[in-house]
C-alpha positions as CSV (number, residue, x, y, z in Angstrom):
1,X,-8.5,11.7,-7.9
2,X,-9.3,8.9,-5.4
3,X,-10.9,6.8,-8.1
4,X,-7.8,7.0,-10.3
5,X,-5.0,6.9,-7.7
6,X,-6.7,5.3,-4.7
7,X,-7.8,6.4,-1.2
8,X,-6.3,9.3,0.6
9,X,-5.3,11.1,-2.6
10,X,-8.3,13.4,-2.9
11,X,-6.4,16.3,-1.4
12,X,-3.0,15.8,-2.9
13,X,-0.9,18.9,-3.4
14,X,2.5,19.7,-5.0
15,X,5.4,21.8,-3.8
16,X,7.9,22.5,-6.5
17,X,11.3,24.2,-6.4
18,X,13.5,25.3,-9.3
19,X,17.2,26.3,-9.4
20,X,19.3,26.8,-12.5
21,X,23.0,25.9,-13.0
22,X,25.4,23.1,-14.0
23,X,24.9,19.5,-13.0
24,X,26.8,16.3,-13.4
25,X,24.8,13.3,-14.8
26,X,25.7,9.6,-14.9
27,X,24.8,6.1,-13.9
28,X,26.3,4.7,-10.7
29,X,27.4,1.1,-10.7
30,X,25.9,-1.5,-8.4
31,X,22.7,-3.5,-8.0
32,X,20.6,-0.3,-7.9
33,X,22.2,1.4,-10.8
34,X,20.2,4.3,-12.2
35,X,20.8,7.6,-14.0
36,X,21.3,10.4,-11.4
37,X,22.1,14.1,-11.3
38,X,24.7,15.5,-8.9
39,X,26.0,18.8,-7.8
40,X,25.2,22.0,-5.9
41,X,22.5,22.9,-8.4
42,X,20.5,19.8,-7.4
43,X,20.9,20.6,-3.7
44,X,19.7,24.2,-4.2
45,X,16.7,23.0,-6.1
46,X,15.9,20.7,-3.2
47,X,16.1,23.7,-0.8
48,X,13.7,25.6,-3.1
49,X,11.2,22.8,-2.8
50,X,11.5,22.1,0.9
51,X,11.1,25.8,1.9
52,X,8.1,26.3,-0.4
53,X,4.4,26.3,0.0
54,X,1.7,23.8,-1.0
55,X,0.7,24.2,-4.7
56,X,3.3,26.8,-5.4
57,X,6.5,27.0,-7.4
58,X,9.4,28.7,-5.7
59,X,12.5,29.6,-7.8
60,X,15.9,30.8,-6.9
61,X,17.6,34.1,-7.8
62,X,19.6,32.3,-10.5
63,X,16.4,31.0,-12.2
64,X,14.6,34.3,-11.7
65,X,17.5,36.1,-13.5
66,X,17.1,33.8,-16.5
67,X,13.4,34.4,-16.6
68,X,13.9,38.1,-16.4
69,X,16.5,38.0,-19.2
70,X,14.0,36.2,-21.4
71,X,11.5,39.1,-21.0
72,X,9.1,37.1,-18.8
73,X,9.5,39.0,-15.6
74,X,5.7,39.2,-15.2
75,X,5.8,35.5,-14.4
76,X,7.5,36.2,-11.1
77,X,6.5,37.6,-7.7
78,X,9.3,38.4,-5.2
79,X,8.9,36.5,-2.0
80,X,8.7,38.8,1.1
81,X,11.6,38.3,3.4
82,X,14.6,36.1,3.0
83,X,14.4,32.3,3.1
84,X,16.6,30.3,5.4
85,X,17.9,27.5,3.2
86,X,19.9,24.7,4.9
87,X,23.6,24.9,4.1
88,X,23.0,28.1,2.0
89,X,22.1,30.7,4.6
90,X,19.6,33.5,3.9
91,X,18.6,33.7,0.2
92,X,16.1,35.8,-1.8
93,X,13.5,33.7,-3.7
94,X,10.6,34.3,-6.0
95,X,7.2,32.7,-6.6
96,X,6.1,31.7,-10.1
97,X,2.7,33.3,-10.6
98,X,-0.2,31.1,-11.5
99,X,-2.9,32.0,-13.9
100,X,-5.3,31.9,-11.0
101,X,-4.4,33.5,-7.7
102,X,-6.6,31.1,-5.8
103,X,-3.7,28.7,-4.9
104,X,-1.3,31.4,-3.9
105,X,-0.6,32.0,-0.2
106,X,0.7,34.8,1.9
107,X,4.4,34.9,2.4
108,X,3.8,35.3,6.1
109,X,2.5,31.7,6.2
110,X,5.1,29.3,7.7
111,X,6.6,27.0,5.1
112,X,5.8,23.3,5.4
113,X,8.4,20.8,6.6
114,X,10.2,18.8,4.0
115,X,8.0,15.8,4.5
116,X,4.5,17.3,4.9
117,X,3.0,17.6,1.5
118,X,-0.4,18.6,2.9
119,X,-1.4,21.7,4.7
120,X,-3.0,21.5,8.2
121,X,-6.5,21.4,6.8
122,X,-5.8,18.0,5.3
123,X,-4.0,16.5,8.3
124,X,-5.2,13.6,10.4
125,X,-6.7,15.7,13.2
126,X,-9.0,17.8,11.0
127,X,-10.1,14.8,9.0
128,X,-10.9,12.6,11.9
129,X,-12.7,15.2,13.9
130,X,-15.3,15.9,11.3
131,X,-18.7,14.8,12.6
132,X,-20.0,11.7,10.9
133,X,-22.1,12.4,7.9
134,X,-24.0,9.4,6.6
135,X,-24.4,10.8,3.1
136,X,-20.8,11.8,2.9
137,X,-19.6,8.5,4.3
138,X,-21.8,6.6,1.9
139,X,-20.5,8.6,-1.1
140,X,-16.9,8.0,0.0
141,X,-17.6,4.2,0.3
142,X,-19.1,4.2,-3.1
143,X,-16.1,6.0,-4.6
144,X,-13.8,3.5,-3.0
145,X,-15.9,0.6,-4.3
146,X,-15.6,2.1,-7.8
147,X,-11.9,2.4,-7.5
148,X,-11.6,-1.2,-6.3
149,X,-13.7,-2.5,-9.2
150,X,-11.7,-0.5,-11.7
151,X,-8.4,-2.0,-10.4
152,X,-9.8,-5.6,-10.3
153,X,-11.3,-5.1,-13.8
154,X,-7.8,-4.2,-15.2
155,X,-6.3,-7.3,-13.7
156,X,-9.2,-9.5,-14.8
157,X,-8.7,-8.3,-18.4
158,X,-5.1,-9.5,-18.1
159,X,-6.2,-12.9,-16.8
160,X,-8.6,-13.3,-19.8
161,X,-5.9,-12.3,-22.2
162,X,-3.3,-14.5,-20.6
163,X,-5.6,-17.5,-20.7
164,X,-6.5,-16.8,-24.3
165,X,-2.9,-16.7,-25.4
166,X,-1.6,-19.5,-23.2
167,X,-2.8,-22.1,-25.7
168,X,-1.1,-25.1,-24.0
169,X,-2.8,-24.7,-20.7
170,X,-6.5,-24.6,-21.4
171,X,-8.6,-25.9,-18.5
172,X,-12.0,-27.4,-18.4
173,X,-15.0,-25.1,-17.9
174,X,-15.8,-24.5,-14.3
175,X,-19.2,-25.9,-13.4
176,X,-19.2,-26.2,-9.6
177,X,-16.7,-25.2,-7.0
178,X,-15.5,-27.7,-4.5
179,X,-14.7,-25.5,-1.5
180,X,-12.8,-27.6,1.0
181,X,-13.9,-27.7,4.6
182,X,-10.3,-27.8,5.8
183,X,-9.5,-24.7,7.9
184,X,-7.6,-22.0,6.0
185,X,-4.6,-22.2,8.4
186,X,-4.3,-25.9,7.6
187,X,-4.3,-25.1,3.8
188,X,-1.2,-22.9,4.1
189,X,1.8,-24.1,2.0
190,X,5.4,-23.3,1.9
191,X,5.5,-23.3,-1.9
192,X,2.9,-22.0,-4.4
193,X,4.1,-23.0,-7.8
194,X,4.3,-20.2,-10.3
195,X,3.6,-20.6,-14.0
196,X,6.6,-21.4,-16.1
197,X,7.7,-18.9,-18.7
198,X,5.9,-19.4,-22.0
199,X,7.4,-17.7,-25.1
200,X,4.1,-18.0,-27.0
201,X,2.4,-15.7,-24.6
202,X,5.2,-13.1,-24.9
203,X,5.2,-13.4,-28.7
204,X,1.5,-12.8,-29.1
205,X,1.0,-10.5,-26.2
206,X,-1.3,-7.5,-26.8
207,X,-2.6,-4.6,-24.7
208,X,-5.0,-6.0,-22.2
209,X,-7.1,-2.8,-22.4
210,X,-8.3,-4.1,-25.7
211,X,-10.1,-7.0,-23.9
212,X,-13.8,-6.5,-23.4
213,X,-15.3,-8.2,-20.5
214,X,-19.0,-9.3,-20.7
215,X,-21.3,-6.7,-19.0
216,X,-22.5,-9.4,-16.5
217,X,-18.9,-10.0,-15.3
218,X,-18.4,-6.3,-14.6
219,X,-21.8,-6.0,-12.9
220,X,-21.1,-9.1,-10.7
221,X,-17.7,-7.8,-9.8
222,X,-19.2,-4.5,-8.7
223,X,-21.8,-6.4,-6.6
224,X,-19.2,-8.6,-5.0
225,X,-17.0,-5.6,-3.9
226,X,-20.1,-3.8,-2.6
227,X,-21.1,-6.8,-0.6
228,X,-17.6,-7.2,0.8
229,X,-17.6,-3.6,1.8
230,X,-20.9,-4.2,3.7
231,X,-19.3,-7.0,5.6
232,X,-16.8,-4.7,7.3
233,X,-17.7,-3.6,10.8
234,X,-17.7,0.1,11.8
235,X,-14.3,0.0,13.4
236,X,-12.0,3.0,13.7
237,X,-9.0,1.2,12.2
238,X,-10.0,-2.3,10.9
239,X,-12.5,-0.9,8.4
240,X,-13.3,-0.9,4.7
241,X,-11.3,2.3,4.4
242,X,-8.3,0.5,5.9
243,X,-8.8,-2.4,3.4
244,X,-8.7,0.2,0.6
245,X,-5.5,1.7,1.9
246,X,-3.9,-1.8,2.1
247,X,-5.2,-2.5,-1.5
248,X,-3.6,0.7,-2.8
249,X,-0.3,-0.1,-1.0
250,X,-0.3,-3.7,-2.3
251,X,-1.0,-2.5,-5.8
252,X,1.8,0.1,-5.5
253,X,4.3,-2.6,-4.5
254,X,3.2,-4.9,-7.3
255,X,3.7,-2.1,-9.8
256,X,7.2,-1.4,-8.4
257,X,8.5,-4.9,-9.1
258,X,11.3,-4.2,-11.5
259,X,11.7,-6.1,-14.7
260,X,15.3,-6.1,-16.0
261,X,15.9,-4.3,-19.3
262,X,16.8,-6.3,-22.4
263,X,20.3,-4.9,-22.1
264,X,20.7,-6.3,-18.6
265,X,19.5,-9.8,-19.7
266,X,21.0,-9.8,-23.1
267,X,17.5,-10.0,-24.6
268,X,16.7,-13.1,-22.6
269,X,13.0,-12.7,-21.8
270,X,13.0,-15.9,-19.7
271,X,15.7,-14.4,-17.5
272,X,13.6,-11.3,-17.0
273,X,10.6,-13.6,-16.0
274,X,12.8,-15.5,-13.5
275,X,14.2,-12.3,-12.0
276,X,10.8,-11.4,-10.7
277,X,10.1,-15.0,-9.8
278,X,7.2,-14.9,-12.3
279,X,5.2,-12.4,-10.3
280,X,5.2,-9.9,-13.1
281,X,4.1,-12.5,-15.6
282,X,1.1,-14.0,-13.8
283,X,-2.1,-11.9,-13.7
284,X,-3.9,-14.5,-11.5
285,X,-1.3,-14.0,-8.8
286,X,-1.7,-10.2,-9.0
287,X,-5.5,-10.5,-8.9
288,X,-5.3,-12.8,-5.9
289,X,-3.0,-10.4,-4.0
290,X,-5.4,-7.4,-4.6
291,X,-8.4,-9.6,-3.7
292,X,-6.6,-10.6,-0.5
293,X,-6.0,-7.0,0.4
294,X,-9.7,-6.2,0.0
295,X,-11.0,-9.0,2.1
296,X,-8.3,-9.5,4.7
297,X,-10.1,-7.8,7.6
298,X,-13.7,-8.7,6.7
299,X,-15.9,-8.9,9.8
300,X,-13.0,-7.9,12.0
301,X,-14.3,-7.5,15.6
302,X,-12.2,-4.5,16.6
303,X,-10.3,-6.7,19.2
304,X,-7.3,-9.0,19.0
305,X,-7.2,-12.8,18.3
306,X,-5.9,-13.1,21.9
307,X,-9.0,-11.4,23.2
308,X,-11.4,-13.6,21.3
309,X,-9.6,-16.7,22.6
310,X,-9.8,-15.4,26.1
311,X,-13.5,-14.8,25.8
312,X,-14.0,-18.3,24.3
313,X,-15.7,-16.7,21.4
314,X,-17.4,-19.2,19.0
315,X,-15.0,-18.2,16.3
316,X,-12.1,-19.0,18.6
317,X,-13.5,-22.5,19.1
318,X,-14.2,-22.9,15.4
319,X,-10.6,-22.0,14.4
320,X,-9.0,-23.8,17.4
321,X,-7.7,-20.6,18.9
322,X,-5.3,-19.9,16.0
323,X,-5.4,-16.9,13.6
324,X,-9.1,-16.5,14.4
325,X,-9.8,-13.3,12.6
326,X,-7.7,-14.1,9.5
327,X,-9.3,-17.5,9.0
328,X,-12.8,-16.0,9.5
329,X,-12.2,-13.3,6.9
330,X,-11.0,-15.9,4.4
331,X,-14.0,-18.2,5.0
332,X,-16.6,-15.4,4.8
333,X,-15.0,-14.1,1.6
334,X,-15.0,-17.5,-0.2
335,X,-18.4,-18.4,1.0
336,X,-19.6,-15.2,-0.8
337,X,-17.4,-15.7,-3.8
338,X,-18.6,-19.4,-4.2
339,X,-22.2,-18.8,-3.3
340,X,-23.5,-19.1,-6.8
341,X,-24.4,-15.4,-6.9
342,X,-21.5,-14.5,-9.2
343,X,-21.3,-17.3,-11.8
344,X,-20.0,-15.2,-14.7
345,X,-17.4,-13.5,-12.6
346,X,-16.2,-16.8,-10.9
347,X,-15.9,-18.5,-14.3
348,X,-13.9,-15.5,-15.6
349,X,-11.5,-15.5,-12.7
350,X,-11.1,-19.3,-12.5
351,X,-11.8,-21.2,-15.8
352,X,-11.1,-24.5,-14.2
353,X,-11.0,-26.2,-10.8
354,X,-7.2,-26.2,-10.9
355,X,-7.3,-22.4,-11.3
356,X,-9.7,-22.0,-8.5
357,X,-7.6,-24.1,-6.2
358,X,-4.5,-22.1,-7.1
359,X,-6.4,-18.8,-6.6
360,X,-7.6,-19.9,-3.2
361,X,-4.1,-21.0,-2.2
362,X,-2.7,-17.6,-3.1
363,X,-5.4,-15.9,-1.1
364,X,-5.0,-18.2,2.0
365,X,-1.3,-17.6,2.1
366,X,-1.6,-13.9,1.6
367,X,-4.2,-13.2,4.2
368,X,-2.6,-15.6,6.7
369,X,0.6,-13.6,6.3
370,X,-1.2,-10.6,8.1
371,X,-1.2,-12.6,11.4
372,X,2.1,-11.2,12.6
373,X,1.8,-12.1,16.2
374,X,1.4,-15.9,16.0
375,X,4.8,-17.2,17.1
376,X,4.4,-20.4,15.2
377,X,3.7,-18.7,11.9
378,X,6.5,-16.2,12.5
379,X,9.0,-19.0,13.1
380,X,7.9,-20.8,10.0
381,X,8.3,-17.7,7.8
382,X,11.7,-16.9,9.2
383,X,12.9,-20.4,8.6
384,X,11.7,-20.4,5.1
385,X,13.2,-17.0,4.4
386,X,16.6,-18.2,5.6
387,X,16.5,-21.3,3.4
388,X,15.3,-19.4,0.3
389,X,17.5,-16.4,0.3
390,X,20.7,-18.1,1.3
391,X,20.6,-20.3,-1.8
392,X,20.7,-19.5,-5.5
393,X,19.3,-22.8,-7.0
394,X,16.4,-22.6,-9.4
395,X,14.5,-25.0,-7.1
396,X,13.9,-22.2,-4.6
397,X,12.4,-19.7,-7.1
398,X,8.8,-20.7,-6.3
399,X,9.7,-20.5,-2.6
400,X,11.0,-17.0,-3.1
401,X,7.9,-16.0,-5.1
402,X,5.7,-17.3,-2.2
403,X,7.7,-15.3,0.3
404,X,7.6,-12.1,-1.7
405,X,3.8,-12.5,-2.1
406,X,3.4,-12.7,1.7
407,X,5.8,-9.8,2.3
408,X,3.8,-7.6,-0.1
409,X,0.7,-8.3,2.0
410,X,2.6,-7.7,5.3
411,X,4.1,-4.4,4.1
412,X,0.7,-3.2,2.7
413,X,-1.1,-4.1,5.9
414,X,1.2,-1.7,7.9
415,X,2.0,0.6,4.9
416,X,1.1,3.7,7.0
417,X,4.3,3.2,9.0
418,X,6.3,3.4,5.8
419,X,4.6,6.4,4.2
420,X,4.4,10.2,4.8
421,X,4.3,11.3,8.4
422,X,0.8,12.7,8.0
423,X,-0.4,9.3,6.8
424,X,1.2,7.5,9.7
425,X,-0.3,10.0,12.2
426,X,-3.8,9.4,10.7
427,X,-3.8,5.6,10.9
428,X,-1.9,5.5,14.2
429,X,-4.6,7.6,15.8
430,X,-7.3,5.4,14.3
431,X,-5.6,2.4,15.8
432,X,-5.3,4.2,19.1
433,X,-9.0,5.0,19.1
434,X,-9.9,1.4,18.3
435,X,-7.7,0.1,21.1
436,X,-9.1,2.6,23.5
437,X,-12.7,1.6,22.7
438,X,-11.8,-2.1,23.3
439,X,-10.2,-1.2,26.6
440,X,-13.2,0.9,27.7
441,X,-15.5,-2.0,26.9
442,X,-13.4,-4.5,28.9
443,X,-12.2,-6.3,25.8
444,X,-8.8,-4.8,25.4
445,X,-5.4,-4.7,27.2
446,X,-5.3,-4.7,30.9
447,X,-4.0,-1.1,30.9
448,X,-5.2,2.0,29.2
449,X,-3.4,2.0,25.8
450,X,-2.4,5.6,26.4
451,X,0.0,4.4,29.1
452,X,2.0,2.2,26.8
453,X,1.3,3.6,23.3
454,X,4.5,5.7,23.0
455,X,6.9,2.9,23.8
456,X,4.8,0.3,22.0
457,X,5.1,2.2,18.7
458,X,8.9,2.4,19.1
459,X,9.0,-1.3,19.8
460,X,6.8,-2.0,16.7
461,X,9.1,0.1,14.5
462,X,12.3,-1.6,15.8
463,X,11.1,-5.2,15.9
464,X,8.7,-5.4,12.9
465,X,8.4,-2.4,10.6
466,X,12.1,-1.6,10.0
467,X,13.1,-5.3,9.7
468,X,10.2,-5.8,7.2
469,X,11.4,-2.7,5.2
470,X,14.9,-4.2,5.0
471,X,13.5,-7.5,3.8
472,X,11.6,-5.7,1.0
473,X,15.1,-4.6,-0.2
474,X,16.6,-8.0,0.3
475,X,13.9,-9.6,-1.9
476,X,15.7,-8.0,-4.8
477,X,12.7,-7.4,-7.0
478,X,11.6,-3.9,-6.0
479,X,14.7,-2.0,-7.2
480,X,15.4,1.5,-5.8
481,X,11.8,1.8,-4.6
482,X,12.5,-0.5,-1.6
483,X,14.7,2.3,-0.2
484,X,11.6,4.5,0.0
485,X,9.8,2.2,2.4
486,X,12.9,1.9,4.6
487,X,13.6,5.7,4.6
488,X,10.0,6.6,5.5
489,X,10.0,4.0,8.3
490,X,13.2,5.4,9.7
491,X,12.0,9.0,9.4
492,X,8.7,8.2,11.1
493,X,10.4,6.3,13.8
494,X,12.7,9.3,14.6
495,X,9.7,11.7,14.4
496,X,7.7,9.6,16.7
497,X,10.6,9.3,19.2
498,X,10.8,13.1,19.2
499,X,7.1,14.0,19.2
500,X,5.3,10.8,20.2
501,X,4.8,11.5,23.9
502,X,3.1,14.9,23.2
503,X,1.1,13.3,20.3
504,X,-0.2,10.7,22.7
505,X,-1.3,13.4,25.2
506,X,-3.1,15.2,22.3
507,X,-4.8,11.9,21.3
508,X,-6.0,11.4,24.9
509,X,-7.5,14.9,25.0
510,X,-9.4,14.3,21.8
511,X,-10.5,10.9,23.1
512,X,-11.9,12.5,26.2
513,X,-13.5,15.3,24.2
514,X,-15.2,12.6,22.1
515,X,-16.4,10.7,25.2
516,X,-18.0,13.9,26.6
517,X,-19.5,15.1,23.3
């Protein structure tokens, strides 16, 4: 499961509710028009899902009556006791029997909340309290590496196919790489030019899965990802597992970029290309974003940039006290990528010096976007956003593309705050543990993070996460899926406001237990 769908999906479960009755269907007008179903039947089906159990199907009395009438009464098992359905009162429901009873639960078990898709055994506390097992951790890292390689391989096939079909833009073979000695921060640019729409590519496009990569390319890609994984320190939060979660989230956002239908563009494929600012048409950009997610915290020290500057760390001196960790990750990743160890892979990703320069520029801007506490960079991004999204001229399309790329990385980096509550809890505690370890070693904040964690999380939601979720919507390329990020952020914020103080107390207790064990 994790190899196919990404990290944190190995214990996925489903909760299904069914109700039968009349519905009204139609397409609502507006920017986010989509076919929808309306009516009390839909509401009741939702109640059947929200009051159900993990990996079970709960059906209403109306649905059960139809099943009984069809002579399939043996499919059903009456649920013990009445269910309290919001807005419906007490109702009798039924479980749909499975072929195997192994997934069925006792009716006395409390139902899950409407947001928690996992039972307690898969929650953050039980996962994080498991004693470290070297063999298990190694196996997990290997599975994550396999998943990363498969994802990058798919994108690499698209690059090869795109290059093959884009006849007018062949570049010279890449012999040596001229890696600039300029600091990554100084290489940032306001505009990364996106490839223009090319009808030849669209006309001759074929399924990228038909492309066969040379075995040495795939082998070198596997070695590269494995070496990147080994460059991550054993931090609680800023770890290779976090990089995988960011990668999965970035890939999810890329896949949710909406391409208008031919009906919406009157068959104008260039208009569809321009609507997504070219992001959906350029596989090198997509590869660069995923690569950035994988390497963005390489060699992270488990402390802040501010702390490294305070300590006068050699990296702080090297990078002039600005975006220290981000610049270090970029340099280490490109030193490895350009080391000569992966010649077939590098030539496959970048067939010319121009392609390499563009690839590096994409990665630099993407990783630097994750430095969200540098006031100078924040001011530059806000200014650029105001200019780009207040105008409609074609001249700002590339600016918008650059902004969207950076926002994908920013959202992916804090994706746990805009996902299910149990995901937020897991990564929030990991970050708390890392901050506590830094404090205990004299390399963190002046105060124990437990004293400020509750209020700090509320501040982070209000001043960064929720505004970022709104910007994903304002970008205009993510369609209705942008609502999901905003809704989860708001729900998690409200849940944290209600439960956060007690959760902090519980995290402190686990921290103390860990210190004494």
